[in-house]
C-alpha positions, 0 to 999 in steps of 0.5 A: 499500500502506498504510504500517505506521505508518497500519496500527498506528494504525488498530487502536485506532480499530477497537477503539473502534468495535467496543466501541461495538457491545457489548451491555450486561448487565441483571445488575447492574440486576436485583441493584440493583432486588432490593436496593432492594426489599428495603431500601425498602417502600411508604410510608403517610401520615397524616391530618396529612400535607399534600396535597403529601406525600401525592402524593409518597407516592403517587408512590413507592409507584407506583414501588416497585410497578413495580419490585418487584411484577413 
């Protein structure tokens, strides 16, 4: 028979193992994305911008399109 101490000590272990099976909610992520879409907009570049700057702007705009134009 399992001793009482061993039984009591195994309870926190069982709780930790079961907590690993918890699914995560996307509600917080959706709120954060909604905030980002309202706070940030696509960027426009000028003819004076360097090629590297244009590439970064295109990358930013592609990420914005992926998140905000669903």
